[in-house]
C-alpha positions, 0 to 999 in steps of 0.5 A: 325826370323833366326830360322823361315827363316832357317826352311822355307828354309830347308822345301823347300829343303826337298820338292825338295828331297822328290818329286824328284821321284813322276813323271818320266821325259820324253823327252816331259817334257824336251821340255816344260822345255826348252820352259818355261825357254826360255819364262821366260828369254825373259820376264824378260830380256824385263822387266829388267829395269822396275823390277829394279825400282819396286824391289827398290820401294817395300822395306818393302812390298811384291815384286810381280813379274810376273814370277808367270805366268811361275811358275804356268804354270810349275806346270801344265806342269812339274814334280816336279824335272823340276819345281824346276829346273825352279825356280833355273834357274829363280832366278839365272838369276834374281840375275845376271840381276836384283838384283845383287848389289841391294839386300841382298842374304839371302832375295832372297834365302828365297823368292825362298824357299817360291815359292818352298813351294807355288808351292809344295802346288799347285801341291799337290792340283792338285795331290789330284784332279787327283791322277791317272793322269800320263800326265801333269795336263794341259791336264786334265783341260777340265771340271768344275772340272779342273777349280775348281782345278786350282782355289784352287791350285792358291789360295793356291799358293798365300796364302803360298807364300804371308803369309810366306813373310808377316810374316817376314816383319811384324815381322822384322818391329815392328815399322810399322803398320802391314797393311803396310806389306800387300802391295797394294790391286791391287797386289792381282789382278795382281797375280790372273791374272798372275796365270790365265794367267799361267794356260792358257799358260800351256794348250796352250803350251800342245796343240799348242806349236807354239803359245808360242812366241805370248804368251810371247809377250802377257805377256810382254804387260800385264806386262807393262800395269799392272805396268804403273799405279804404275809408274803413281801414283808415278809421281803424288805423293809427296815422303815425304808426300804421297800427290798429288804433286803440278802440278798434284794437280793443274790439279785436280783443273782445272778438278773439276772446269770444273765439277762444271761449268757443274753442276752449283756447287761450289768448295772450295780451301784451301791453308795452310802454317805452321807458323814458320816451319823454326824453326823446321828445325833449331832446330831439323834438316831437318829429323825431319822437314820431320817427321812433314810434314808427320804428318801434311799431315796425319792430313789434310787427316783425317780432310777432306772427302774421295773424297777431294784432298789434295796436297803438294803445296811446302815447308811447304805449303799444298793445298786442293780441296773441291768439292761441298762446299760453303764459310761457309762449306769451313771455317768450314773445314779449321778450323777443319784442323787448329785445327787438326794441333794444337793438333799434337805431333810428336815424332822425333830425333834431331840433337844430336840423342835425342828423341824429341816431336815436338808440338805447331804447328800452321797453317795459312789457306787461302780459296777461292770458285769457282765461287764466288772468281774466275772463272778460276784456276789462279784467284781462287788460287790467291784469296786463296793465298791472303787470306792466306797472310791476315791470316799471316798478321793478326797474323798467326794461323787463317783462312781467306776466300777471300773477292772476286775476284780482278784483280791481280796487278804486284807489282814492287820491290823497287830499294833500295839496301836492297832488296835481289837479290835472290828469286821469285816475286809473284803477289798479289791481294793486293796493297802491299807486305805481311810482312812475 
């Protein structure tokens, strides 16, 4: 990998040296260079806090930033020497304002080298389409031929940059599935949009440079709008398991109940609790416990339909929304999940650093169906919770479906001094506290 990384970096240096004489640098080029440097700096400064969070969150996947807008505009406006100078200025500013004390230097140098090679490849495509064109390419894109040239250049730009980075991630993380190194599919659309916007900015700057301040504001607004879904998804997702977190999952229950009510349909809810999970933490450690939780989450997701919604209800408890299913189908699904959990073998490391395989897991499942067992979210979840505790009282490792909606009773704690003073008091439909 060292040879590969150094080869990419030397190739980038060779490209910079070899292309320095391809086109003369005029005073107009210097003006455009200054405009792009200023625009990219203002854009980065405005989005600095956001980019710090994204850069950290992108660990293990390609980090896609919208400086591509200005890089691709540079391909269409500047000769190679100034184009490379823009990359150096941008990455240097990035280092001191965003990445410093957070990133590894050689990673950023390699990333910059891949951008140089990607831009050189895109420039070569445009130079091949317009071999005799001495002015900036942005002034020649006035026909279908120009559109095709920009699309081809943009595609090659992305292929080179993305391919070189993904190869490193896959090769240096052999224990992870290669598909994880590809990142989110939406990233491809984001970069495609950045390339298209960069092309439009280049044409506009060449023809109407006074529009540049408005374009900077437009890019920042789109940047914020494109990234908000990522932060929204992060706020809705449990960090340990990748499932929906409990508050958002409960909102999904309400939404699906409203939909079922409008369509006169049914809705199943499952609450699942891992039996004696504390023993896993006590014997192997909490990191091993987290690995088990992730494995159980994957097993549940693979045991339900694609549109069923799985959440982490809290601790070792999981929850599932099953739109359109009645009591019998809900029971079948619950049994399928329980069987999947029972077959799990989770490889992990114990407190002494020894590799262990955690198996023999079991789960108790409680189920309830709308509207049979409750016509509002609270009543439905109470019914499923009561069924879960019924399954645990019956010996664990089994499924129970609620026997019907009942009005929940507040169960008073006895006054004996033996009752623990910490913890929370639940409301149960049954007349007694469950033994757990």
